[in-house]
C-alpha positions in Angstrom: 0.0 -0.1 0.1 2.9 2.4 0.4 3.8 2.6 -3.2 0.5 4.2 -4.0 -1.2 5.5 -0.7 -3.4 8.0 -1.6 -5.0 6.2 -4.8 -5.8 3.4 -2.4 -7.1 6.1 0.3 -11.1 6.4 1.0 -12.9 9.9 0.5 -16.2 11.0 1.3 -18.4 12.2 -1.5 -21.7 13.8 -0.1 -23.2 11.0 2.4 -21.0 8.2 0.6 -17.6 6.7 1.4 -15.6 5.7 -1.9 -12.8 2.9 -0.8 -10.2 4.5 -2.7 -10.0 7.0 -5.6 -10.1 4.7 -8.8 -13.2 5.6 -10.8 -14.4 4.1 -13.9 -15.7 7.1 -15.7 -19.0 7.0 -17.7 -17.8 5.7 -21.4 -20.0 4.3 -24.7 -20.5 0.6 -24.4 -22.8 0.4 -27.2 -24.2 -2.8 -25.5 -27.7 -2.2 -25.3 -30.2 -4.2 -27.1 -32.7 -1.4 -28.3 -32.0 0.7 -25.3 -32.3 -2.3 -22.9 -29.7 -3.5 -20.7 -28.7 -7.1 -21.6 -26.8 -9.5 -19.2 -23.5 -8.8 -20.8 -23.6 -5.0 -19.9 -24.4 -6.1 -16.3 -21.6 -8.7 -16.0 -19.1 -6.0 -17.6 -19.5 -3.3 -14.7 -20.0 -5.7 -12.1 -16.5 -7.1 -13.0 -15.5 -3.5 -12.4 -16.5 -3.6 -8.8 -15.3 -7.1 -8.4 -11.7 -5.9 -9.3 -12.2 -3.1 -6.4 -13.0 -0.1 -8.5 -13.9 2.6 -5.9 -16.7 4.3 -8.1 -18.2 3.2 -11.4 -20.2 5.6 -13.5 -22.1 3.4 -15.7 -24.0 3.9 -19.1 -22.1 6.5 -21.2 -24.5 8.9 -22.6 -27.7 6.8 -21.4 -30.7 8.8 -22.5 -33.6 10.3 -20.5 -36.0 10.8 -23.1 -37.2 8.8 -26.2 -36.9 11.6 -28.7 -32.9 11.3 -28.3 -32.7 7.6 -28.0 -29.6 5.2 -29.4 -30.7 1.6 -29.7 -26.8 1.1 -28.5 -27.3 3.4 -25.5 -29.3 2.7 -22.2 -32.8 4.0 -22.3 -33.1 5.1 -18.7 -36.4 6.5 -19.4 -37.9 3.1 -20.1 -39.2 1.5 -16.7 -38.4 -2.0 -18.5 -34.7 -1.4 -17.3 -35.7 -1.5 -13.6 -35.2 -5.0 -12.8 -31.8 -4.9 -14.5 -30.9 -1.6 -12.8 -31.7 -3.2 -9.3 -29.6 -6.1 -10.1 -26.9 -4.0 -11.3 -26.9 -2.1 -8.1 -27.5 -4.8 -5.6 -24.6 -6.6 -7.2 -22.0 -3.9 -7.6 -22.6 -2.1 -3.9 -22.0 -5.1 -2.2 -18.2 -4.7 -3.3 -18.3 -1.3 -1.5 -18.2 0.4 -4.6 -20.2 3.6 -5.2 -22.7 3.3 -8.4 -23.7 6.2 -10.4 -25.3 6.2 -13.7 -24.7 8.8 -16.3 -27.9 10.4 -17.8 -28.1 13.0 -20.5 -29.6 14.4 -23.9 -27.3 14.6 -26.5 -29.1 16.8 -28.7 -27.7 17.2 -32.4 -24.7 14.7 -31.2 -27.2 12.0 -31.0 -28.1 9.3 -33.9 -31.2 8.5 -33.1 -32.6 5.0 -34.2 -36.4 5.5 -34.3 -38.1 5.1 -37.6 -38.7 9.0 -37.9 -36.0 10.0 -36.2 -34.9 13.8 -36.0 -32.4 15.8 -33.8 -33.1 18.9 -31.4 -31.2 21.9 -30.8 -31.6 25.0 -28.6 -31.6 27.2 -32.0 -31.0 26.4 -35.5 -27.5 25.2 -36.6 -25.8 23.8 -39.0 -25.1 19.8 -38.6 -23.6 17.0 -40.1 -26.7 14.5 -39.2 -28.4 12.7 -41.7 -31.2 13.6 -40.2 -31.4 17.0 -41.6 -31.6 20.3 -39.7 -32.4 20.1 -36.1 -36.0 20.7 -34.5 -36.1 23.7 -32.3 -36.8 22.8 -28.7 -40.2 25.0 -27.3 -40.4 25.9 -23.8 -42.8 23.0 -23.2 -40.5 20.6 -24.7 -37.6 21.8 -22.6 -39.8 21.5 -19.3 -40.4 17.9 -20.6 -37.0 17.0 -20.6 -36.3 18.7 -17.2 -39.1 16.4 -15.8 -37.6 13.5 -17.8 -34.0 14.0 -15.9 -36.3 14.2 -12.6 -38.2 10.7 -13.2 -34.8 9.1 -14.5 -33.0 10.2 -11.1 -36.0 8.9 -8.9 -35.7 5.8 -10.9 -32.2 5.3 -10.0 -32.9 5.9 -6.6 -35.3 3.7 -6.2 -33.3 0.9 -7.8 -30.4 1.5 -5.3 -28.2 3.6 -7.4 -25.8 5.8 -5.1 -26.4 8.7 -7.5 -26.6 10.1 -11.0 -24.2 12.0 -13.1 -25.6 14.5 -15.8 -23.2 16.0 -18.1 -22.7 18.6 -20.6 -19.2 17.1 -21.9 -19.3 16.4 -25.9 -21.5 19.4 -26.6 -24.4 17.4 -25.3 -27.7 19.3 -25.0 -26.6 21.7 -22.0 -23.3 22.4 -23.4 -25.1 23.9 -26.4 -27.6 25.8 -24.5 -24.5 27.5 -22.7 -22.9 28.5 -26.0 -23.6 32.0 -26.7 -22.9 31.2 -30.7 -25.1 28.3 -30.9 -28.3 29.5 -28.2 -29.8 32.6 -30.0 -32.9 32.0 -28.1 -34.7 35.3 -27.1 -36.8 33.9 -24.3 -35.8 32.9 -20.9 -33.3 30.3 -22.0 -31.3 32.5 -24.0 -29.3 35.9 -24.1 -27.3 36.5 -20.8 -25.4 33.5 -19.2 -27.4 33.0 -16.4 -30.3 32.5 -18.7 -28.4 30.0 -20.7 -27.7 28.3 -17.7 -31.5 27.8 -16.6 -31.7 24.6 -17.9 -28.7 23.6 -16.3 -30.2 25.0 -13.0 -33.6 23.8 -13.9 -32.3 20.0 -14.2 -30.5 20.4 -11.0 -33.7 21.6 -9.0 -35.7 18.9 -10.4 -33.5 16.0 -9.5 -33.1 17.6 -6.0 -36.6 17.5 -5.6 -37.3 13.9 -6.7 -34.7 12.2 -4.7 -33.6 11.9 -1.1 -31.0 13.9 0.4 -28.2 11.4 0.4 -28.3 10.6 -3.4 -25.6 11.5 -5.4 -25.3 14.3 -8.0 -22.2 14.2 -10.2 -21.6 17.1 -13.0 -19.5 16.0 -15.9 -18.2 18.8 -18.3 -15.2 19.9 -20.4 -13.0 22.7 -19.5 -11.4 22.6 -22.7 -13.7 22.7 -25.7 -10.7 23.0 -28.0 -12.8 25.0 -30.6 -13.9 28.5 -30.6 -16.9 27.9 -32.6 -18.8 27.2 -29.6 -17.9 30.5 -27.8 -16.8 28.5 -24.6 -13.1 29.5 -23.4 -11.8 28.2 -20.5 -12.5 31.3 -18.2 -16.2 31.1 -19.1 -16.5 27.5 -18.6 -14.5 27.9 -14.7 -17.6 30.4 -14.3 -20.2 28.4 -15.0 -18.7 25.7 -12.8 -18.5 28.3 -10.2 -22.1 29.1 -11.0 -23.3 25.2 -10.6 -21.2 24.6 -7.5 -23.4 27.7 -5.7 -26.4 25.9 -6.1 -25.3 23.9 -3.3 -26.6 20.8 -4.7 -23.8 19.0 -6.8 -22.0 16.7 -4.8 -19.1 16.3 -7.0 -17.7 17.4 -10.4 -15.9 15.0 -13.2 -13.3 17.0 -15.3 -12.4 16.0 -19.1 -12.0 18.1 -22.3 -13.0 18.2 -25.9 -16.3 18.8 -27.4 -18.9 17.7 -30.4 -17.8 20.6 -33.0 -15.5 18.5 -34.8 -13.8 15.1 -35.1 -11.0 16.5 -33.6 -12.1 17.8 -30.6 -14.6 14.6 -30.3 -11.2 12.7 -30.1 -10.3 15.1 -27.2 -13.4 13.5 -25.3 -11.3 10.3 -25.1 -7.9 11.6 -25.8 -5.8 9.3 -28.2 -2.3 8.1 -27.8 -0.6 11.5 -29.3 -2.0 13.5 -26.1 0.1 13.8 -23.1 -0.6 11.5 -20.4 -3.0 12.8 -17.6 -4.1 15.2 -20.1 -6.8 17.4 -18.3 -5.1 16.9 -14.8 -4.1 20.8 -14.9 -7.8 21.7 -15.9 -9.0 19.5 -13.0 -6.7 21.5 -10.5 -8.7 24.9 -11.5 -11.9 23.2 -10.8 -10.6 22.0 -7.6 -9.6 25.6 -6.4 -12.9 27.0 -7.1 -15.5 24.2 -5.7 -15.9 22.8 -2.3 -16.9 19.3 -3.4 -14.3 16.2 -4.7 -13.2 16.5 -8.5 -12.5 13.5 -10.9 -10.3 13.9 -13.6 -10.4 11.9 -16.7 -8.0 11.4 -19.7 -5.1 9.0 -20.4 -4.4 8.2 -16.6 -3.0 5.0 -17.7 -1.2 3.3 -14.7 -0.9 3.5 -11.0 1.6 5.9 -11.0 0.3 8.6 -13.2 -2.9 8.3 -10.9 -0.7 8.9 -7.8 1.0 11.6 -9.1 -2.3 13.4 -10.1 -3.2 13.2 -6.4 -0.1 14.2 -4.6 0.4 17.0 -6.7 -3.5 18.1 -5.5 -4.8 18.1 -9.1 -7.6 16.4 -8.3 -9.2 14.1 -5.6 -10.2 10.9 -7.8 -8.9 9.3 -11.1 -10.7 8.3 -14.1 -8.7 5.2 -15.1 -11.5 3.9 -17.7 -9.3 2.5 -20.2 -7.1 0.9 -18.0 -9.7 -0.8 -16.2 -11.1 -2.2 -19.6 -7.5 -3.5 -20.2 -7.4 -4.7 -16.7 -10.4 -5.0 -14.1 -8.2 -6.2 -11.4 -6.1 -3.1 -11.5 -7.1 -1.9 -8.2 -6.3 -5.3 -6.6 -2.9 -5.3 -8.2 -2.2 -1.8 -6.7 -3.4 -2.8 -3.2 -0.9 -5.8 -3.4 1.6 -3.6 -4.2 1.9 -5.4 -8.0 0.5 -2.4 -10.0 3.3 -4.1 -12.6 1.3 -6.9 -12.9 -1.8 -5.4 -14.1 -2.2 -5.9 -17.9 -1.5 -2.6 -19.6 -3.6 -0.2 -21.7 -1.6 0.5 -24.8 -3.8 3.5 -25.5 -4.5 2.8 -29.3 -8.3 3.4 -29.1 -8.6 0.6 -31.4 -11.0 -1.7 -29.3 -12.8 0.6 -27.1 -13.2 3.1 -29.6 -14.5 0.7 -32.2 -18.3 2.1 -30.7 -17.4 5.2 -33.0 -18.1 2.7 -36.3 -21.2 1.1 -34.5 -19.4 -1.8 -32.9 -19.9 -2.6 -29.1 -17.2 -2.0 -26.6 -13.8 -4.4 -27.1 -10.3 -4.1 -26.0 -7.4 -4.8 -28.0 -5.4 -6.3 -25.2 -8.2 -7.7 -23.4 -10.4 -10.1 -25.2 -12.8 -10.7 -22.4 -14.5 -7.4 -23.0 -16.0 -8.9 -26.3 -16.1 -12.3 -25.3 -16.9 -12.9 -21.7 -16.6 -16.7 -21.9 -12.7 -16.5 -22.1 -13.0 -14.7 -18.5 -12.2 -17.9 -16.5 -10.4 -20.8 -18.2 -11.1 -24.0 -16.2 -7.7 -25.8 -15.1 -6.8 -28.4 -17.1 -7.8 -31.9 -16.3 -4.9 -33.9 -18.4 -1.8 -31.4 -18.9 -0.8 -31.5 -22.3 2.7 -30.2 -24.1 2.3 -27.7 -26.0 4.4 -26.3 -28.8 3.7 -22.9 -30.1 5.6 -21.7 -33.4 5.8 -18.0 -33.1 6.6 -15.4 -30.2 4.2 -12.7 -31.5 0.9 -11.3 -29.6 -1.2 -14.4 -30.9 1.2 -17.2 -29.8 2.7 -15.0 -26.6 -1.4 -15.0 -25.4 -2.2 -18.4 -26.5 1.2 -19.6 -24.4 0.0 -17.5 -21.1 -3.4 -18.5 -21.2 -2.5 -22.4 -21.7 0.2 -22.4 -19.1 -2.2 -20.9 -16.8 -4.4 -23.7 -16.9 -1.7 -26.0 -16.0 -0.5 -26.7 -19.7 3.4 -27.6 -20.5 3.9 -25.3 -23.0 7.0 -24.1 -24.8 7.6 -21.6 -27.6 9.8 -21.4 -30.7 10.7 -18.3 -32.2 12.8 -17.6 -35.4 13.9 -14.3 -34.5 15.8 -12.9 -31.7 13.1 -10.8 -30.0 9.6 -11.1 -29.4 6.5 -9.3 -31.0 6.0 -9.9 -34.5 4.7 -7.4 -36.5 4.2 -5.0 -33.5 8.2 -4.8 -33.2 7.7 -3.1 -36.4 4.7 -1.0 -35.9 6.3 0.0 -32.9 8.6 1.9 -34.6 6.2 4.8 -36.0 7.1 7.2 -33.4 3.6 8.3 -32.7 2.9 5.1 -30.9 4.7 5.4 -27.7 3.0 2.7 -25.8 2.5 -0.3 -28.2 5.0 -2.6 -27.1 3.7 -2.3 -23.3 1.4 -5.5 -23.6 4.4 -7.6 -25.3 6.8 -6.7 -22.3 3.8 -7.7 -20.0 3.2 -11.0 -21.7 7.1 -11.8 -21.5 6.7 -11.2 -17.8 3.7 -13.3 -17.4 5.6 -16.2 -19.1 8.8 -16.1 -17.1 6.3 -16.0 -14.1 4.4 -19.2 -15.4 8.2 -20.8 -16.4 7.1 -20.8 -19.9 10.8 -20.8 -22.2 10.9 -19.0 -25.0 13.6 -20.4 -27.8 14.9 -17.6 -29.8 16.8 -17.7 -33.0 14.7 -21.0 -33.5 13.7 -21.9 -37.0 11.0 -24.7 -37.0 10.8 -27.0 -40.1 8.6 -29.8 -41.1 11.1 -32.2 -39.5 11.5 -30.3 -36.1 9.1 -32.3 -33.9 10.2 -35.9 -35.4 12.1 -36.2 -31.9 10.2 -34.4 -30.0 7.0 -35.6 -28.7 4.0 -33.0 -28.4 0.4 -33.4 -28.1 -0.5 -30.0 -29.7 1.2 -27.4 -32.2 -0.3 -23.8 -32.4 1.0 -22.4 -35.1 1.5 -18.6 -34.7 3.9 -17.6 -37.1 2.2 -14.5 -38.4 2.3 -12.8 -42.0 4.6 -11.1 -44.2 3.8 -8.0 -45.8 4.3 -8.2 -49.3 4.3 -6.2 -53.0 1.1 -7.0 -54.9 2.1 -10.0 -57.0 0.4 -8.4 -60.3 3.3 -5.6 -59.8 6.6 -7.9 -59.6 7.3 -7.8 -63.2 6.9 -4.2 -63.5 9.8 -1.6 -63.7 8.7 1.2 -61.2 10.3 0.4 -57.8 8.0 -1.0 -55.2 8.5 -1.6 -51.6 6.2 -2.2 -48.7 5.7 0.1 -45.6 7.1 -2.4 -43.4 10.4 -2.5 -45.7 10.4 1.3 -44.5 9.7 0.7 -40.7 12.2 -2.1 -41.1 15.1 0.4 -41.9 15.5 -0.1 -45.5 17.6 2.5 -47.1 16.0 4.1 -49.7 17.2 6.9 -52.3 14.3 9.5 -52.6 16.5 12.1 -54.3 14.2 13.2 -57.3 11.4 10.7 -56.9 7.9 11.1 -56.6 6.4 9.0 -54.0 2.9 7.2 -54.1 1.4 5.2 -51.1 -1.2 3.1 -52.3 -3.3 1.9 -49.2 -6.0 -0.9 -50.2 -6.8 -1.2 -46.6 -7.8 2.5 -45.9 -7.1 1.7 -42.4 -4.0 3.5 -40.5 -0.8 2.1 -42.0 -1.0 3.9 -45.2 -1.9 7.3 -43.8 1.0 6.7 -41.2 3.8 5.7 -43.5 2.6 8.3 -45.9 3.0 11.3 -43.3 6.2 10.0 -42.1 8.0 9.6 -45.4 6.8 13.2 -46.0 7.9 14.4 -42.6 11.5 12.5 -42.6 12.6 12.6 -45.8 10.9 15.8 -47.1 9.7 13.9 -50.2 6.8 14.7 -52.6 4.2 12.0 -51.3 0.9 11.2 -52.4 -1.6 8.9 -50.8 -3.9 6.9 -52.9 -6.7 4.4 -51.8 -9.4 3.1 -53.5 -12.0 3.9 -50.5 -14.2 7.0 -50.5 -11.9 8.7 -48.0 -8.8 8.3 -46.5 -9.0 5.9 -43.3 -12.2 4.8 -44.4 -12.2 1.8 -41.8 -10.0 3.2 -39.1 -11.8 4.5 -35.5 -13.1 8.2 -35.9 -11.2 9.4 -33.0 -7.7 8.2 -34.4 -7.9 10.0 -37.8 -7.5 13.5 -36.8 -3.8 13.4 -35.7 -3.3 11.4 -38.8 -5.4 13.7 -40.9 -3.4 16.9 -39.3 0.0 15.4 -39.9 -1.0 14.6 -43.7 -1.9 18.2 -44.2 1.4 19.7 -42.7 3.5 17.6 -44.6 1.5 18.3 -47.8 0.7 15.0 -48.8 -1.7 14.9 -51.9 -4.8 12.8 -51.0 -6.5 10.6 -53.9 -9.5 8.7 -53.1 -11.3 6.3 -55.2 -8.2 5.5 -57.2 -7.3 1.7 -58.0 -4.1 0.4 -58.9 -4.1 -0.8 -62.5 -1.7 -2.7 -64.8 -0.9 -1.6 -68.2 0.8 -3.0 -71.0 3.8 -0.5 -71.0 5.8 -2.4 -68.1 4.0 0.4 -65.6 1.2 0.2 -63.3 -0.9 3.5 -63.1 -3.6 4.8 -61.0 -7.1 4.7 -62.4 -9.7 7.2 -61.1 -13.0 4.9 -60.4 -15.4 7.4 -61.3 -13.8 9.5 -64.2 -10.8 9.0 -66.7 -7.8 10.7 -65.0 -5.0 8.3 -64.3 -1.6 8.7 -63.3 1.3 6.8 -64.8 4.2 5.6 -63.1 8.2 5.8 -64.0 11.4 4.7 -62.9 11.7 8.1 -61.1 8.7 7.2 -58.9 8.7 5.1 -55.7 5.4 2.8 -55.0 4.8 2.3 -51.5 2.2 -0.5 -51.5 -0.1 -1.1 -48.0 -2.6 -3.4 -47.6 -1.1 -6.9 -48.9 0.2 -9.9 -46.7 1.0 -13.3 -47.0 -0.1 -15.7 -44.1 3.1 -17.6 -43.0 1.2 -20.8 -43.4 3.5 -22.8 -45.6 4.4 -25.1 -42.2 0.8 -26.1 -41.3 -0.1 -28.2 -44.4 3.1 -30.3 -43.8 2.7 -30.8 -40.5 -0.7 -32.0 -40.8 0.9 -34.9 -43.1 3.8 -35.6 -40.8 2.3 -35.8 -37.4 -1.4 -37.2 -37.9 -1.6 -38.0 -34.1 -0.8 -34.6 -33.2 -3.5 -31.8 -33.1 -2.6 -28.5 -35.1 -3.9 -25.6 -34.5 -3.6 -22.0 -36.8 -4.0 -18.7 -35.2 -3.4 -15.0 -35.7 -2.3 -13.7 -39.0 -1.3 -17.5 -39.7 -4.7 -18.0 -40.4 -5.6 -14.5 -42.1 -3.7 -11.2 -41.9 -5.6 -8.7 -39.6 -5.5 -6.6 -36.6 -3.5 -7.1 -33.2 -7.0 -7.3 -31.5 -8.0 -10.4 -33.7 -4.3 -12.0 -33.0 -4.6 -11.6 -29.1 -8.4 -12.6 -29.0 -7.5 -16.2 -31.2 -4.5 -16.8 -28.7 -6.6 -16.4 -25.6 -9.5 -18.7 -27.3 -7.1 -21.5 -28.4 -5.3 -21.4 -24.9 -8.9 -21.5 -23.2 -10.2 -24.8 -25.4 -6.6 -26.6 -26.1 
């Protein structure tokens, strides 16, 4: 406990006592079924309480009103959710965890899913919504929304929740009422700051009237909206905090940053790996200096050391460690035991947890249990087997960890001198500082399980002739390749992996074209890197309708900014065609425009990979009595999340 004493210390919030300062803040789970709370969502939050989390704020953007409903978000207005709410509260609070639910009306930020969907706003405004221009709320409709907040709070109280969190973060409806640029109403809800705050005051008062005095009310907001279009500078937001605090009914504030102004400020709501750690702690300190209730801060607090520093520097009272808790719900237990380094680390790439921005339910790159809870408790092996794993990339290492933890006798063979597979190469991108943390964690886990890793060991078809094993797991990964069709063409062609692996390329007087067949992250990253490092003329082409079309939305803005600042030319809806003149060409899909290549050009291809599965068929033929399993990129080249998930699955069932 001496390692992180403040993080583990209790704190009073209103009439409640939080057992430690670790908070799972509200975040998008996107697990609801047409607004209903499913079993998986209950178990997800219960698991964090079992792991020792001090306070949980469940249900990011749970809606208070059917007009702002989204099928993936919990409908707190729906009485049919009451049995699930009661079960959640009973199971979570028995662990001593304080449980709140976030309740909100997202206004034009919502993507409602009813057949005749529409969005609502305080005033006319431009939006990128497919539902057209917003409906302007009448005074009667505002009163209805206020009453809806009160009814939701009363429901949560009746279902034994500790409290409710209301929020303006991310340009939800309340923040838009605050905005002097968006709120142009001439009635009592517009004009002066006090009028623009009227909706907030009325919601707070209505909740106060509807619930017992010991029911907590937390307020979450952004202290840095990161865009002038809202007209809410930091000083104005601090003034708003003072006014809200002066009501005397808010028991806690939760501080973050970003807004809904554009996709870059939306990324700021859940800051990506390019942001500094403890991104908004300095803003929480400003709030802490002007309020008389506890303050929570969230934003890239990745581990116990960062969290403890936020507390010892008196920047905050509680720390939102949400993504770290997604990666390892037992994080608080590890910290309590003085073994914080044993926690599975968040690698901060926003690939699994932010797939919600593309409509998927919550996942985690390094913790496959989030998407597949059946992997949570692998049963001990009744009959331990001798298992050989070929490949020390993320798939092989995870398979080894899980299988060995069940009692199997596991040994890993790796042809290289270091572990990591393609993660080693991806980590060469300087904008991904945490990518290798998980590989290091896996190695430490295997060391503690006494699993040997044999480096510099090539495994051929005869390798197991004199070595008895019951199972062979082929986790040999994949190889990034130049498209086979282009092999005989005269234009110099390499892959992005060639560049990241240190291939020395002469770029003098060359035009560089990066052709990204995947339209995920790698094409944009290598195009920006080449333009930045080599001062090269670079164009990025893709057959997709936009660059990085498949990438999670919060991960796009930093790369888009790098591409723009490096003056990378963007070509979308282009295919790579192969002519008869010895050179390929870029051909526009919707017009006759084409770009030819010459020997002075350099073509960098992204998106072609070949599974390293050559050994599999041979092993099936030679080792008929041995079970052969193929996982990860050796089965089909995909994402690191897929490799880790398949490693966990085979380790669980073998």
